[in-house]
N, C-alpha and C positions, 0 to 999 in steps of 0.2 A: 581332223584338222585337230581336233580337244589336242589331239600330245601329243602333234608336232610344237608348239605352244608350250605346250609343258615343258618339254625340250629347250626351246629356244631360250626357255628362263631361265636353268640348268646354262648355262652357255654367256647368256649375263653376267651370270654369279659368279662369274671366272670367268671375269673381262674381256669375257671374247663379243662378235656382234651377235645379241640374241635372232639366229638363225635353227631351228630345230628338222627335222625331217622323220621322218615316215615312209615306208614302205612294207605293203596289202601284199601278198600271191595270195590271191584264189579267198580275199575274208581270211588269211591271216595274217597277222605282225610278222611277218619278217624282221625289221631292223628300225628300231629308231637309236635316230643317235641325234648329234647340234655340232655348233661350229666349234673345234680345240683349236684353231688360228696361234691363237695367245698362250690357250693350255700348253699343247704341246711343242710352241717356236717350230712349226710347217706352218707354210702356206696354202698346200695343200686339203690339212686339214678340215674341208668344207664337209659340212652336214649333210651334201647329197654324195657326196666321194663314202667318206664316213659308213653311210646307211649303203651304200651299190656295194664296200667290200664285205657290211654286213651280210647285203640279206644272198648275196651270192655263196659263199659259209654258208647259209644254212639252208638254201638251194640245193648247193652241188651242183648250179652250173652258172658257167660265164653271161651267161645269159637271165635277162627277165621277162622272159617274155610271162605275158601274164598277171605282169605284176603293174599299180599305179603305187602312184609314188607322192605322198601328202609335204606342202615344204611350206614354206610358212613368208622368206622372201625368194621373189624370180630370182632362177638362176645363172649365174656369170658361164662366160666363152665355157671355161674348164668345165665346169660343172655339166655347159648343156652339151659339153659333148662326148662329153660320160653318159649319159645317158641316153641321146643318138646309142654309139656306142655295143654299151650296155641291154640296152633295145626293152624298157623301161615303156609298157604299154598305150597309157595316161600318168600327165603329170595334173593337177591339184594345187595352185598356186593362190597365197590368199591375198599378198600383194606384190602391183607392180613393179621394177627399179629402174626408173627412165635415168638410173645413171650408168651402168652394165652392165640392167638385160639382158639376155640374149635366145629368152625365148618368144620373144614378142617388141620386148620394146625398144634398145637399143637395135640388134640384131634380133635372127631368128633362128638358130641353127638348127634349135627340134623338127620344123617342117620344112629344110631346104631340099629341096624339090633333087640336088644335087646329092644327097647327103642316102647312102646306102637304108637307115630303117626312118621314120618323123614318128615321129611322139605330137598323142594328141591333147591339146592342153587348154585347161578352164581355171579362170581366174575365179577370183573373191569369195572364197571362202574363208571368212573370220578376218575380214581382207582388214572392217579397223581397230580389231584385239590387236594385230598387227606390225598395224600401223603405228600403232602409240607407244607396242612395246618396244619398237626401235627408235622411234621421235627419244621415249621416254632415257633410252638407256646414254644414246647423244650428246641429249641434252645434261644427264651425268654427268661428261667426257668435257664437252663445254665448259660446265658450271671451277671442276674439276679443275682446269687448265687457269680459271679465269679469266677465263669473256661468256659473254651472258649471250642469248637465244637469239 
């Protein structure tokens, strides 16, 4: 999760929401990415989607069997769907997203019994660090736009 936090900081440095993602396959890091939505002007360039693509290339297969994902913020519906479709084994989430989280907060795509795969989900690893990074990022944006927190 420490590497995911480092990736999240990289996202913030170029104006993206500070979210970082790392995928580990049997103890080896196969992907390490961060949000690039603003940088790439691509609404699908979420850290999770980019990490899944990178891991699939590294492993050489579309399914990320025996892979664990570490993410600094609970994935949205798009990313949770991609996590299920790519068959990530376990998901470690630093902090929940009570506004659009799709791994248990607002909805639970990762453990929907109607879908073909379910993902073991764990919360709270480096929660305060991730939450603080996000809060500071949005505080700076509000200040830049002339609004106080």
